[in-house]
C-alpha positions, 0 to 999 in steps of 0.5 A: 498445492492446495489453495489454503497453502496458497492462501497463506503464502500470499497472505505472508507476502501481502504483510510483508509488502504493504507498508514496504516501499516495494508493491504489495500488489506487484509481489501478488501479481508476480507470486500468483502464477508461480504459485499456480494461481489464476489471477484471472477468476474472480475469486482471487481477484477479490483476494488479491485486495481483500486481504489488505483489509487485514493488513489495515486492521494492523496499523489500527492496531498498531497506532490505536493509542496515537489515532485515538488520542488525535481523534478525540482531542480537539486540535488548537487549529480546528477542525481543519486541523483535525487528523480526520479532516487531513486523511479524508482530503488525502483520500479525495483523489484516489476516490475521484481518480483511482476508482473510476479506473478501476476496470481499466487498471485490472487489464495491466495487472501483468508481471511484466508490467510490475517489474517495469514499474518497479525499476523505474519507481526505484529511480524515482525513489533514489531521486526524491530522496537525494533532493529532498531537504531535511523536512520541516513538517516534523508531526502529524499535527503541523500537516497542512491541508495542502499537504494532505492533498498533494500527498493524496495525489501522489498515491494516484500514481499508485494505481500503476501495478508495481509502484507501491501505495507506501512508496508514492505517498511516503515520496509524496510527503517528502516532496510536499516538506515531511520528515521520513518518519512523518510521512511513513506515519501518515501513509499508513493513516491514509491507507486505511481508507483507500485499501479498505475501500479498494478491498470492499470494491472487488468483494462488491464487484465479484460477490457472486464468485464467493462461495463457503470454500473461497470464503474460507481461503479468503478469511485465512489469508485475511489473518495472516496478513493481519499477523504478518503486517502487524510485525513489519509495521513495528519493524519499519516505523523503527527503521525510518527513523535514522535510515534512508531508503534506497536499500527498497530501491535496490531490491526493487531493481533486482526484482524488476530485472529478474521478472523481466528476464524469466517473463520473457524467457519463459 
């Protein structure tokens, strides 16, 4: 299988899974060996995170009117109530905790780790969703800095492969009192600095491995992830308005069990 086709398939997987509570990075780690991709090579380590920036551009495009309005309109509560302040506060834990652990976490990017985390995360999702009361925070503008920071702390758990950044932040939002749609929207906003930073970090870290050929592969995966993610965001935002997330937990368990069976019997 050529690298171009590998990039397209991985771009589709990234776009489909980045903003769903199923772990995009986990899916990529599982898919790479099945596609004959050596995930240990520097250029593919860059690819794994760089194409997430394509998905982030989909967030910016989908929410651009709402984001633009919230950024340019001074909120009644002053700078503490501004959406940019909330995103910065929520991004701080990942910058302080996540980035320093980057090298260590690279060592556990293994399919069996992803599978185990998928299963554990499914249980956590169901437990939180069943016990969370109807959220009292029904608007992005009503999110407090304390809530934003705690959601940022929950995002740090997603550094473990297979957890899912979307799952961690949406569940964190439910725990601190956000409704599911508001938790999902804030999760998307928080992804902008988090994933953009992670993608650039890997790009700088492995910049010596990037040449004309690998740059073309990166660009292809980037473009595919952008298009697919844009479609997924639109569908998911409609889905979460009045539906539960337990089907994603079921999917996580099925995938996790299947991967564990494949990994230990291959």
